[in-house]
Structure formats: C-alpha cells, structure tokens
C-alpha positions as CSV (number, residue, x, y, z in Angstrom):
1,M,9.2,-10.9,-4.1
2,E,8.7,-7.2,-3.4
3,V,11.4,-5.5,-1.2
4,E,10.6,-2.0,0.1
5,V,12.1,0.5,2.5
6,K,9.3,2.0,4.6
7,I,9.9,5.0,6.9
8,R,7.2,6.5,9.0
9,L,7.2,10.3,9.3
10,D,6.0,11.6,12.7
11,D,3.5,14.2,11.5
12,A,2.2,16.5,8.8
13,L,5.0,19.0,9.3
14,A,7.6,16.2,8.6
15,H,5.6,15.3,5.5
16,Q,5.6,18.9,4.3
17,K,9.4,19.2,4.9
18,V,10.1,16.1,2.8
19,A,7.8,17.3,0.0
20,A,9.7,20.6,-0.1
21,L,13.1,18.9,-0.1
22,L,12.2,16.7,-3.0
23,A,10.1,19.2,-5.0
24,S,12.5,19.4,-7.9
25,N,12.4,15.6,-8.2
26,H,8.6,15.3,-8.4
27,Q,7.2,13.1,-11.1
28,V,3.5,12.6,-10.5
29,T,0.8,12.6,-7.9
30,H,-1.7,9.7,-7.5
31,L,-5.0,9.9,-5.6
32,Q,-5.5,6.2,-4.6
33,E,-8.5,4.5,-3.2
34,N,-7.7,1.1,-1.7
35,V,-10.4,-1.5,-1.0
36,F,-9.7,-4.9,0.6
37,F,-11.4,-8.3,0.5
38,D,-11.3,-11.7,2.2
39,G,-13.1,-15.0,1.8
40,A,-16.2,-15.5,3.9
41,Q,-14.2,-18.2,5.8
42,Q,-11.1,-16.0,6.0
43,E,-9.5,-18.1,3.2
44,L,-7.0,-15.3,2.5
45,S,-6.2,-13.8,5.8
46,S,-5.7,-17.2,7.4
47,K,-2.8,-17.7,5.0
48,R,-1.6,-14.1,5.5
49,A,-2.7,-13.1,2.0
50,V,-4.3,-9.7,1.1
51,L,-6.5,-9.0,-1.9
52,R,-6.7,-5.3,-2.8
53,L,-8.4,-3.2,-5.5
54,R,-6.6,0.1,-6.0
55,F,-8.4,2.8,-7.9
56,Y,-6.3,5.7,-9.3
57,N,-7.5,9.3,-9.6
58,G,-11.1,8.4,-9.3
59,D,-11.9,5.9,-12.1
60,Q,-8.9,6.5,-14.3
61,R,-7.4,3.0,-13.6
62,C,-7.8,0.1,-11.3
63,V,-5.3,-2.6,-10.3
64,V,-6.0,-5.8,-8.4
65,T,-3.2,-7.0,-6.2
66,L,-2.5,-10.2,-4.2
67,K,0.0,-9.7,-1.5
68,G,1.4,-12.6,0.5
69,K,3.1,-13.1,3.8
70,A,4.8,-9.7,4.0
71,V,7.2,-9.2,6.9
72,I,8.5,-5.8,8.0
73,I,11.7,-5.7,10.0
74,D,13.4,-2.4,10.9
75,G,11.7,-0.5,8.1
76,I,12.4,-3.1,5.4
77,S,9.4,-5.0,4.0
78,R,9.6,-8.3,2.1
79,G,6.7,-10.2,0.6
80,S,5.2,-11.6,-2.5
81,E,3.1,-9.4,-4.8
82,V,1.2,-10.1,-8.0
83,E,-0.7,-7.4,-9.9
84,E,-3.1,-7.1,-12.8
85,D,-5.1,-4.3,-14.3
86,I,-8.8,-4.8,-14.0
87,D,-11.7,-3.1,-15.8
88,V,-12.8,-0.2,-13.7
89,A,-16.5,-0.8,-14.1
90,L,-16.1,-4.4,-13.0
91,A,-14.0,-3.4,-10.0
92,R,-16.6,-0.9,-8.9
93,A,-19.2,-3.6,-9.3
94,C,-17.1,-6.0,-7.1
95,V,-16.9,-3.3,-4.4
96,A,-20.7,-2.9,-4.4
97,D,-21.2,-6.7,-4.7
98,P,-18.2,-8.9,-4.1
99,S,-20.0,-11.9,-5.7
100,Q,-19.1,-10.3,-9.0
101,F,-15.6,-11.6,-8.5
102,I,-16.7,-15.1,-9.2
103,G,-17.7,-14.6,-12.8
104,S,-15.0,-12.1,-13.7
105,D,-12.5,-12.6,-16.5
106,C,-9.6,-11.3,-14.4
107,K,-6.9,-14.0,-14.5
108,L,-5.5,-13.1,-11.1
109,I,-9.0,-13.2,-9.5
110,Q,-9.6,-16.7,-11.0
111,Q,-6.2,-17.8,-9.8
112,I,-7.1,-16.7,-6.2
113,I,-10.5,-18.5,-6.4
114,R,-8.7,-21.7,-7.4
115,E,-5.7,-21.5,-5.1
116,Y,-7.5,-20.3,-2.0
117,K,-10.8,-22.1,-2.7
118,C,-12.8,-18.9,-2.2
119,E,-16.4,-19.3,-3.0
120,I,-17.8,-16.1,-1.3
121,F,-15.9,-12.8,-1.0
122,L,-16.4,-10.1,1.6
123,C,-15.5,-6.5,1.3
124,L,-13.5,-5.3,4.3
125,G,-13.5,-1.6,3.5
126,G,-10.4,0.5,3.0
127,F,-8.7,3.9,3.0
128,R,-7.5,6.7,0.7
129,N,-3.9,7.7,0.0
130,V,-2.3,10.7,-1.7
131,R,1.0,9.4,-3.2
132,N,3.6,11.8,-4.5
133,V,6.2,10.0,-6.6
134,Y,9.8,11.3,-7.0
135,D,12.9,10.3,-8.9
136,W,15.6,10.2,-6.3
137,E,19.1,8.6,-6.3
138,G,18.0,6.5,-9.3
139,V,14.9,5.0,-7.5
140,K,11.2,5.8,-7.4
141,L,10.5,7.4,-4.0
142,E,6.9,7.5,-2.9
143,L,5.7,10.0,-0.3
144,D,2.3,8.9,1.2
145,E,-0.4,10.8,3.1
146,T,-2.8,8.0,4.1
147,H,-6.4,8.9,5.3
148,Y,-8.1,6.3,7.5
149,A,-11.5,6.8,9.1
150,F,-9.7,7.1,12.4
151,G,-6.7,9.4,11.5
152,T,-3.9,10.2,9.0
153,T,-0.4,8.8,8.7
154,Y,2.6,9.8,6.7
155,E,5.2,7.5,5.2
156,I,8.1,7.2,2.6
157,E,8.3,4.0,0.6
158,C,11.0,3.0,-1.8
159,E,11.1,-0.3,-3.7
160,T,14.8,-1.4,-4.2
161,N,17.0,-4.4,-4.5
162,D,19.4,-2.7,-2.0
163,P,17.2,-1.8,0.9
164,E,19.9,-1.5,3.6
165,R,21.7,1.2,1.5
166,F,18.6,3.2,0.7
167,R,17.3,3.0,4.3
168,Q,20.7,4.5,5.3
169,L,20.5,7.2,2.6
170,L,17.0,8.2,3.5
171,G,17.9,8.3,7.2
172,E,20.9,10.6,6.4
173,L,18.7,12.9,4.4
174,L,16.0,13.1,7.1
175,D,18.6,13.5,9.9
176,K,20.5,16.2,8.1
177,N,17.2,18.2,7.7
178,G,15.9,17.7,11.2
179,I,12.9,15.6,10.0
180,T,11.5,13.3,12.7
181,Y,10.9,9.7,11.6
182,R,11.0,6.0,12.6
183,Y,11.3,2.7,10.8
184,S,7.9,1.3,9.9
185,T,6.9,-1.8,11.8
186,I,3.4,-2.4,10.4
187,S,1.8,-2.1,6.9
188,K,-1.0,0.4,6.0
189,F,-3.3,-2.6,5.8
190,G,-2.2,-3.7,9.3
191,I,-3.0,-0.2,10.6
192,F,-6.4,-0.3,8.8
193,R,-7.3,-3.6,10.3
194,S,-6.2,-2.5,13.8
195,G,-8.5,0.5,13.6
196,K,-6.1,2.8,15.4
197,I,-3.1,5.0,14.7
198,D,-1.6,3.7,18.0
199,A,-0.7,0.6,16.1
200,L,2.3,2.6,14.9
201,H,3.9,2.5,18.3
C-alpha cells in the first residue's frame, strides 16, 4: 500500500516559490516520460488498475508500475503499487508495439497477463513530468511540473506513513509563505484521461 500526500499548487508562480524555498534541500531532478496501457477489453481499467511505463532522463532507466484502486481524499492518496525495472529497449518496443508485452521476460508484466487475463494491450498515450526531489523534514518531497497535451499542472507529493502530519506541515509551510494551493482530488492519470485541466476543480 502506497500512502502519499498530494497538494496541488495553483500556478507556475507558486511552483517557483516552493522551488526557491526548498533550494537548499534539493537532491536530484528527474525528467520523466509516463506512458499508460490497458487491455483491449479494458481488463485493467475495469478493475481500477493502471499499467505505466516510466522512462527516466530519456533512456537512462525505465520502471514498469501496476497501480491499483487508488483513492484520494483531502490530499491523501492510498492505493496498491508494485514496481519493477524493465529493459529500456524492450520498454520502447512495447510503446511502439504493445504486443511485445506478451513475450517479455518482465515478471510483473507476466503477472498482469495472468491475473487480469490480458491477451492484447493498447497504448493509451501519456505525459511528461519534471520532478525535483528534496530531503525535507526527514521525508522525500517531490515537486512536479506535469506537461499534458492540453496544459500544465504543478503538485507536491510526499510518500509517508504519517500523512495527516505531513499534510499539516506542508500546509503550514505554504500558508506562511503566501503560496496558493489546494488538496489534490484527482491523480495525474485521472487528469490525463479526462483530457482537461478543469478536472482539478
């Protein structure tokens, strides 16, 4: 079970202010390319599961992720998540031709084929994300600038076993510095599938 605090920043200015506030805590920046898939008969989405390939910094690394039944309430997201590194060349081949999943040696992909009875995969497309990672209050804080075909959003994420406390700490930090925000109510994938930034409201 993955538990995350998700706080939506109102605009690019709010994003810049947070980046400036946390500059001394900066650890690394990841350029992420996220591509999503479903079964031809909606075998995954019908069970509220999401299959994602995430490429890091071009073709430096790729991770395949299966997310399941995530629920976001007042900026706190809870859902299952399983990940596995996958060969980058294979992952690129799967984006170009999702039938390549079937014969892959990726254990997680083979598990998905068995459990969800997927025989044909479809590529749904995706979006790009610039993720700045910070060490803050003993947790890994992620500041995202997410680029969709229809617009850009800004968000802070923080994986923690004490989400209520960190939601409060983050709220206090943002309030103190006059940074406008709201609790996230929808995932990045949900925004992508809706096709509009208005899904935030």
